[in-house]
LUMZA-955527 format. One line per field, with one value per residue (C-alpha): residue number from 1; residue in one letter; x, y, z. Coordinates in pm, whole numbers, plus 32768, in hexadecimal, padded with zeros to 4 digits. Example, Ala and Ser with C-alpha at 12.3 -4.5 7.8 and 13.67 -1.06 7.14 Angstrom:
n c(1,2) .
res c(A,S) .
xx c(84CE,8557) .
yy c(7E3E,7F96) .
zz c(830C,82CA) .
END
This chain:
n c(1,2,3,4,5,6,7,8,9,10,11,12,13,14,15,16,17,18,19,20,21,22,23,24,25,26,27,28,29,30,31,32,33,34,35,36,37,38,39,40,41,42,43,44,45,46,47,48,49,50,51,52,53,54,55,56,57,58,59,60,61,62,63,64,65,66,67,68,69,70,71,72,73,74,75,76,77,78,79,80,81,82,83,84,85,86,87,88,89,90,91,92,93,94,95,96,97,98,99,100,101,102,103,104,105,106,107,108,109,110,111,112,113,114,115,116,117,118,119,120,121,122,123,124,125,126,127,128,129,130,131,132,133,134,135,136,137,138,139,140,141,142,143,144,145,146,147,148,149,150,151,152,153,154,155,156,157,158,159,160,161,162,163,164,165,166,167,168,169,170,171,172,173,174,175,176,177,178,179,180,181,182,183,184,185,186,187,188,189,190,191,192,193,194,195,196,197,198,199,200,201,202,203,204,205,206,207,208,209,210,211,212,213,214,215,216,217,218,219,220,221,222,223,224,225,226) .
res c(M,R,A,Q,G,T,V,S,D,T,S,F,Y,Q,Q,A,L,L,N,T,M,A,V,Y,H,K,A,F,G,T,Q,S,A,L,Y,N,G,S,K,Y,K,Q,Y,P,F,K,F,S,D,G,H,Q,F,F,H,S,I,A,P,A,T,G,S,I,V,Y,D,G,V,K,Y,D,S,V,L,M,Q,Y,D,E,I,S,D,V,L,I,I,M,G,P,G,D,W,I,Q,L,L,N,G,K,V,D,R,F,N,L,Y,N,S,N,F,I,W,L,D,R,D,S,L,R,T,S,V,D,R,T,G,F,Y,N,I,L,Y,N,G,K,T,S,L,L,K,K,E,I,K,T,I,R,E,E,M,T,M,S,S,E,I,N,R,F,A,D,P,K,V,H,Y,Y,I,E,Q,D,G,K,F,Y,P,I,K,S,R,K,D,L,Y,R,I,F,G,D,Q,K,K,D,V,Q,R,F,V,K,A,N,H,L,N,F,R,K,N,R,E,V,M,L,T,S,A,T,A,Y,Y,D,N,L,K,K) .
xx c(7F0A,7DB3,7D83,7C4A,7BE3,7B82,7C49,7C31,7C1F,7C54,7BEB,7D58,7DA2,7C69,7CCB,7E2D,7D9F,7CB6,7DDB,7E9F,7D74,7D59,7EC7,7EAE,7D84,7E16,7F56,7EC7,7D6E,7DCF,7DC2,7C48,7C58,7CA2,7B59,7A7D,7A5C,7956,7945,7A0E,7930,79C0,79AA,7882,794E,7A9D,7BA6,7C14,7D69,7DFE,7D65,7D0D,7E26,7F7B,80A1,7FF4,7EA0,7F23,7EF9,8031,808B,80F2,80D8,7FD6,7FC5,7E4F,7DB0,7F08,7F5B,8053,7FF5,80F2,80C8,7F70,7EEA,7E73,7E4B,7E37,7D22,7DA3,7C58,7B8D,7CC5,7C7F,7D4B,7CAE,7D12,7CAA,7BAF,7AFA,7A80,7A7A,7B34,7B05,7B2C,7BD8,7B6B,7C55,7C62,7CEB,7E00,7F2D,8020,8062,8176,8125,8213,832F,8287,8227,80E1,805A,7F02,7EF0,7DBC,7DB6,7CCB,7D7C,7ED4,7E62,7F5E,7F68,7F4F,7E47,7D66,7D41,7DC4,7EED,8040,8171,82AF,83C7,84CD,84AC,858E,8590,8529,8444,83B7,8256,8194,801E,7FA1,7E35,7D82,7C41,7B53,7B45,7A2F,7A2D,790B,795C,78C3,77E6,7765,7829,78E1,7A55,7AD9,7C3E,7CED,7DBC,7EC9,7F3A,8060,80A5,81E4,8217,8340,8300,83C6,8373,8214,81C7,8189,81F2,8179,828A,8216,835F,84D4,84A2,83BC,84C6,85E3,8511,84D3,8643,86A6,87AE,8866,87E7,8937,89B9,887B,8887,89F1,8993,8870,8949,8A6E,898E,88CA,877E,865F,851A,8453,84D8,84E9,8445,8434,85A3,860C,8533,8591,8706,8701,8637,871F,884D,87BA,8759,88BF,8944,886D,88F2) .
yy c(7E6A,7EFE,7FFE,80BA,80A7,8213,8345,83DC,831F,841D,8585,85ED,8542,85DB,873B,8709,868D,87B7,88A3,87EA,8802,8979,89AF,88BD,8963,8ABD,8A52,896B,89EE,8A05,8889,8890,87B8,8694,86BC,860E,84B9,843A,845B,834B,8269,8214,80AD,808F,7FCA,7FBE,7EBE,7DE4,7DCE,7E76,7F81,7FBD,80AB,8080,80A0,8171,81DD,8342,840E,8499,8586,84F2,852D,84BA,84B2,84DD,84F2,853A,8655,8638,86C1,86DD,86F6,8653,85D5,8473,8306,81C2,80D1,7F72,7EC5,7F92,7FD4,8149,8285,8393,84FD,860E,86EA,8823,87A1,862C,8506,84CF,8382,83BE,8317,81EF,81FE,835F,8319,82C1,82AB,8330,8341,830D,82C5,82BE,81A1,81BC,812B,8101,80A0,7F59,7EE9,7D6D,7D55,7E4F,7DC1,7C59,7BF2,7B00,7C0F,7BB2,7CDA,7E3A,7F31,7FE8,7F3A,7FA3,7FBD,7F2D,7F3B,7FF0,7F98,7ED6,7DBA,7E35,7DAB,7E01,7DB6,7D9D,7D9F,7D3E,7D68,7CB0,7CC4,7B8E,7B6A,7A9C,7A6E,7A8F,79C8,7AF5,7AF2,7C27,7C39,7C81,7CF8,7CDE,7D75,7C55,7CA5,7BBC,7C14,7BB4,7BFC,7C1D,7C3B,7D18,7CE4,7D75,7DCE,7C72,7C27,7AE3,7A7F,7A1F,791E,786A,7881,7794,7891,799E,78C7,7850,79B7,7A0B,78CB,796A,79E5,78E1,786B,79CC,7A33,78FA,7943,7AAB,7A3C,7940,7A2E,7B3A,7A49,7AAC,79D3,79B5,7932,7A14,7B5E,7B30,7C9C,7CE4,7BA8,7BEF,7D5F,7D1B,7BF9,7CBD,7DE9,7D06,7C52,7D9B,7E19,7CD9,7D1C,7E7D) .
zz c(882F,87F9,86E7,8687,851A,84F7,8497,85F3,873A,8852,888C,8898,874E,86B0,8717,8695,854D,852F,8563,8457,836C,839A,8344,8222,817C,81AA,80FB,7FF2,7FA1,7E34,7E1E,7E01,7CC6,7DAE,7E67,7D68,7E0A,7EFD,8077,8122,81F2,8345,83BF,84B1,85AF,865D,8609,872A,8687,8555,847A,8310,82B7,8217,8309,8415,848D,8489,8347,82A3,8189,803D,7EC9,7DC9,7C50,7C1D,7AC7,7A34,7B27,7C45,7D9B,7EB5,802E,8032,817F,813F,81A3,80DF,8146,80F7,813D,8044,7F70,7F59,7F8D,8064,808F,817C,80C6,813D,828C,8249,81B4,803E,7F8F,7E43,7D00,7CD9,7B5F,7B6D,7C6A,7B93,7CB6,7E12,7F15,8084,81A5,80A4,7FE9,7E7A,7DFC,7C9C,7C1E,7B5A,7A9D,7A96,796B,788B,78DF,78B7,79B9,7ADC,7BE8,7CE8,7CB3,7C31,7D30,7DC3,7DC6,7E8E,7DBE,7E96,7D83,7C38,7B15,79D1,7AB6,7BCD,7D10,7D80,7EBA,7EED,8054,8076,81C0,8212,8339,8414,8515,8653,8742,88B3,89D2,8A1B,88B2,8853,8709,86FD,85AD,8534,8406,837D,827A,8164,8086,7F1C,7E58,7CE1,7BF8,7AC8,7989,7834,78A1,7929,7A98,7B41,7C9C,7D94,7E92,7ECA,7E8A,7D65,7CBF,7CE2,7C61,7B3D,7ACE,7AFF,7A4A,796A,7AA2,7B96,7C1F,7C51,7D07,7DE2,7E41,7E94,7F6F,8028,8055,80E9,81C7,812A,81A0,80DE,8205,8317,8258,8108,80A7,80E5,802F,7EFE,7EEB,7F08,7E11,7D12,7D25,7D01,7BD4,7B33,7B55,7AB8,7986,794E) .
END
């Protein structure tokens, strides 16, 4: 499947987006405090496969906690290559200041900002992390997209947006990377046998559906600890 790495890719789509923008700004013009970032720079090429955005190339409305203030019904997209959140400003897309974005919700997914240096944790990098399960024990996901280039026989360059996913368990403010079932069971050591029985009974498979397995096991362990 070919997908263009820009916000608009057809005249029909562009007109629909402009109409959405007009309605949006009429209804939410009071959110001008959000418009203090920089202009979002579009990628100067098309992706042969994939795109830079979280979940979909289409923008969607969500909520943001920005500089301590919550804003609802904001038209936005999350660029997973540059790891930046962009919103529709007055006439153009604005890249928000990462340090001021405390959290946001997009496509029913909740993201928080984690600073690797200040936390002194083993998270891969500073950036936005998707909270898959939130409790005393939490599960977070970090999807990182990178640009891969391939030269064709005709000396053209094809570019691909390749995703790589990392998972972390958070307990008492500490983050633990999960790269295997052994990592998970080690962290859940005090309830290891119960969690293993739960995983087996529910036919949860780390290799085939890692996210479902980790989310279900974490929620189960968290309930055991209550």
